[in-house]
N, CA and C atoms as a LAMMPS dump frame, in Angstrom:
ITEM: TIMESTEP
0
ITEM: NUMBER OF ATOMS
183
ITEM: BOX BOUNDS ff ff ff
-5.0000000000000000e+02 5.0000000000000000e+02
-5.0000000000000000e+02 5.0000000000000000e+02
-5.0000000000000000e+02 5.0000000000000000e+02
ITEM: ATOMS id mol type element x y z
1 1 1 N 0.845 -1.193 0
2 1 2 C 0 0 0
3 1 3 C 0.884 1.248 0
4 2 1 N 0.537 2.182 -0.851
5 2 2 C 1.305 3.418 -0.962
6 2 3 C 0.854 4.41 0.112
7 3 1 N 1.812 4.966 0.822
8 3 2 C 1.523 5.964 1.836
9 3 3 C 1.453 7.332 1.169
10 4 1 N 0.322 8.006 1.312
11 4 2 C 0.158 9.332 0.716
12 4 3 C 0.56 10.391 1.733
13 5 1 N 1.432 11.311 1.305
14 5 2 C 1.877 12.391 2.176
15 5 3 C 2.012 13.684 1.394
16 6 1 N 1.745 14.785 2.085
17 6 2 C 2.01 16.127 1.571
18 6 3 C 2.808 16.837 2.652
19 7 1 N 4.022 17.231 2.323
20 7 2 C 4.916 17.881 3.291
21 7 3 C 5.044 17.073 4.58
22 8 1 N 5.286 15.769 4.429
23 8 2 C 5.515 14.848 5.549
24 8 3 C 4.316 14.657 6.474
25 9 1 N 3.113 14.981 6.001
26 9 2 C 1.891 14.764 6.779
27 9 3 C 0.987 13.812 5.997
28 10 1 N 0.222 12.945 6.684
29 10 2 C -0.699 12.036 5.992
30 10 3 C -1.675 12.809 5.108
31 11 1 N -1.972 12.245 3.947
32 11 2 C -2.821 12.936 2.981
33 11 3 C -3.829 11.976 2.354
34 12 1 N -4.849 12.567 1.73
35 12 2 C -5.844 11.816 0.974
36 12 3 C -5.912 12.393 -0.435
37 13 1 N -6.303 11.543 -1.383
38 13 2 C -6.435 11.972 -2.772
39 13 3 C -7.907 12.242 -3.054
40 14 1 N -8.204 13.416 -3.647
41 14 2 C -9.585 13.764 -3.965
42 14 3 C -9.662 14.37 -5.365
43 15 1 N -10.875 14.379 -5.911
44 15 2 C -11.121 15.031 -7.189
45 15 3 C -11.399 16.5 -6.93
46 16 1 N -10.617 17.381 -7.57
47 16 2 C -10.785 18.825 -7.401
48 16 3 C -10.132 19.548 -8.573
49 17 1 N -10.707 20.698 -8.945
50 17 2 C -10.144 21.52 -10.014
51 17 3 C -9.706 22.859 -9.431
52 18 1 N -8.517 23.28 -9.813
53 18 2 C -7.993 24.574 -9.373
54 18 3 C -8.754 25.677 -10.091
55 19 1 N -9.248 26.654 -9.316
56 19 2 C -9.973 27.78 -9.892
57 19 3 C -9.106 29.033 -9.957
58 20 1 N -8.477 29.359 -8.831
59 20 2 C -7.622 30.544 -8.775
60 20 3 C -6.638 30.397 -7.616
61 21 1 N -5.699 31.329 -7.577
62 21 2 C -4.653 31.295 -6.557
63 21 3 C -4.458 32.709 -6.042
64 22 1 N -4.299 32.854 -4.726
65 22 2 C -4.087 34.182 -4.152
66 22 3 C -3.243 34.042 -2.891
67 23 1 N -2.121 34.742 -2.853
68 23 2 C -1.256 34.684 -1.674
69 23 3 C -0.785 33.275 -1.409
70 24 1 N -1.059 32.774 -0.223
71 24 2 C -0.608 31.451 0.179
72 24 3 C -1.663 30.373 0.064
73 25 1 N -2.736 30.627 -0.714
74 25 2 C -3.819 29.649 -0.81
75 25 3 C -4.292 29.476 -2.25
76 26 1 N -4.961 28.342 -2.483
77 26 2 C -5.522 28.03 -3.795
78 26 3 C -7 27.719 -3.608
79 27 1 N -7.845 28.272 -4.49
80 27 2 C -9.275 27.983 -4.464
81 27 3 C -9.544 26.813 -5.394
82 28 1 N -10.141 25.749 -4.837
83 28 2 C -10.479 24.558 -5.607
84 28 3 C -11.984 24.37 -5.657
85 29 1 N -12.452 23.783 -6.755
86 29 2 C -13.826 23.303 -6.865
87 29 3 C -13.766 21.809 -6.586
88 30 1 N -14.24 21.42 -5.424
89 30 2 C -14.213 20.021 -4.998
90 30 3 C -15.624 19.455 -5.129
91 31 1 N -15.933 18.963 -6.315
92 31 2 C -17.252 18.389 -6.609
93 31 3 C -18.376 19.347 -6.237
94 32 1 N -18.232 20.61 -6.607
95 32 2 C -19.257 21.623 -6.372
96 32 3 C -19.005 22.507 -5.167
97 33 1 N -18.193 22.056 -4.222
98 33 2 C -17.842 22.875 -3.06
99 33 3 C -16.602 23.685 -3.391
100 34 1 N -16.687 25.01 -3.24
101 34 2 C -15.519 25.866 -3.465
102 34 3 C -14.811 26.064 -2.133
103 35 1 N -13.518 25.654 -2.089
104 35 2 C -12.77 25.619 -0.846
105 35 3 C -11.371 26.2 -1.045
106 36 1 N -10.981 27.124 -0.139
107 36 2 C -9.613 27.642 -0.118
108 36 3 C -8.755 26.681 0.688
109 37 1 N -7.602 26.299 0.137
110 37 2 C -6.683 25.396 0.812
111 37 3 C -5.284 26.013 0.785
112 38 1 N -4.6 26.057 1.934
113 38 2 C -3.232 26.587 1.948
114 38 3 C -2.326 25.778 1.008
115 39 1 N -1.461 26.48 0.289
116 39 2 C -0.552 25.817 -0.655
117 39 3 C 0.299 24.757 0.028
118 40 1 N 0.667 24.982 1.274
119 40 2 C 1.535 24.041 1.982
120 40 3 C 0.822 22.735 2.337
121 41 1 N -0.506 22.693 2.182
122 41 2 C -1.293 21.515 2.56
123 41 3 C -1.796 20.72 1.37
124 42 1 N -1.393 21.115 0.163
125 42 2 C -1.944 20.477 -1.034
126 42 3 C -0.854 20.188 -2.061
127 43 1 N -1.068 19.134 -2.829
128 43 2 C -0.192 18.809 -3.954
129 43 3 C -1.092 18.493 -5.141
130 44 1 N -0.896 19.201 -6.242
131 44 2 C -1.704 18.984 -7.432
132 44 3 C -1.13 17.81 -8.216
133 45 1 N -1.966 16.801 -8.454
134 45 2 C -1.563 15.609 -9.195
135 45 3 C -1.759 15.84 -10.698
136 46 1 N -2.964 16.241 -11.071
137 46 2 C -3.274 16.609 -12.457
138 46 3 C -4.428 17.606 -12.417
139 47 1 N -5.013 17.944 -13.552
140 47 2 C -6.02 19.015 -13.543
141 47 3 C -7.308 18.66 -12.807
142 48 1 N -7.506 17.371 -12.51
143 48 2 C -8.726 16.941 -11.818
144 48 3 C -8.484 16.292 -10.457
145 49 1 N -7.233 16.153 -10.049
146 49 2 C -6.929 15.405 -8.826
147 49 3 C -5.872 16.127 -7.993
148 50 1 N -6.108 16.153 -6.675
149 50 2 C -5.132 16.723 -5.754
150 50 3 C -4.94 15.772 -4.572
151 51 1 N -3.851 15.96 -3.862
152 51 2 C -3.661 15.33 -2.558
153 51 3 C -3.705 16.457 -1.53
154 52 1 N -4.456 16.232 -0.475
155 52 2 C -4.63 17.239 0.564
156 52 3 C -4.317 16.593 1.915
157 53 1 N -3.667 17.344 2.787
158 53 2 C -3.359 16.804 4.107
159 53 3 C -4.656 16.374 4.793
160 54 1 N -4.587 15.212 5.436
161 54 2 C -5.762 14.586 6.028
162 54 3 C -6.469 15.486 7.045
163 55 1 N -5.72 16.193 7.883
164 55 2 C -6.335 17.021 8.929
165 55 3 C -7.181 18.144 8.341
166 56 1 N -6.708 18.748 7.255
167 56 2 C -7.478 19.846 6.661
168 56 3 C -8.655 19.305 5.86
169 57 1 N -8.501 18.11 5.294
170 57 2 C -9.619 17.457 4.607
171 57 3 C -10.767 17.237 5.598
172 58 1 N -10.447 16.723 6.783
173 58 2 C -11.484 16.479 7.795
174 58 3 C -12.12 17.782 8.272
175 59 1 N -11.334 18.85 8.324
176 59 2 C -11.837 20.14 8.765
177 59 3 C -12.769 20.767 7.722
178 60 1 N -12.406 20.667 6.448
179 60 2 C -13.168 21.324 5.372
180 60 3 C -14.381 20.508 4.92
181 61 1 N -14.285 19.182 5.027
182 61 2 C -15.35 18.342 4.514
183 61 3 C -15.933 17.511 5.626
């Protein structure tokens, strides 16, 4: 099993599209929910998929 991490923290992979970027955060459309996520907590895999630190995923969703 592959361990998913973003900046040495446990992460989950979700479907999301980048909408815009401002300062230290990125606005994503996560299946209809528009959510700002700090750049340090996310890794963009491709145009439809990101990895997000698990703690912030639980907080936002």
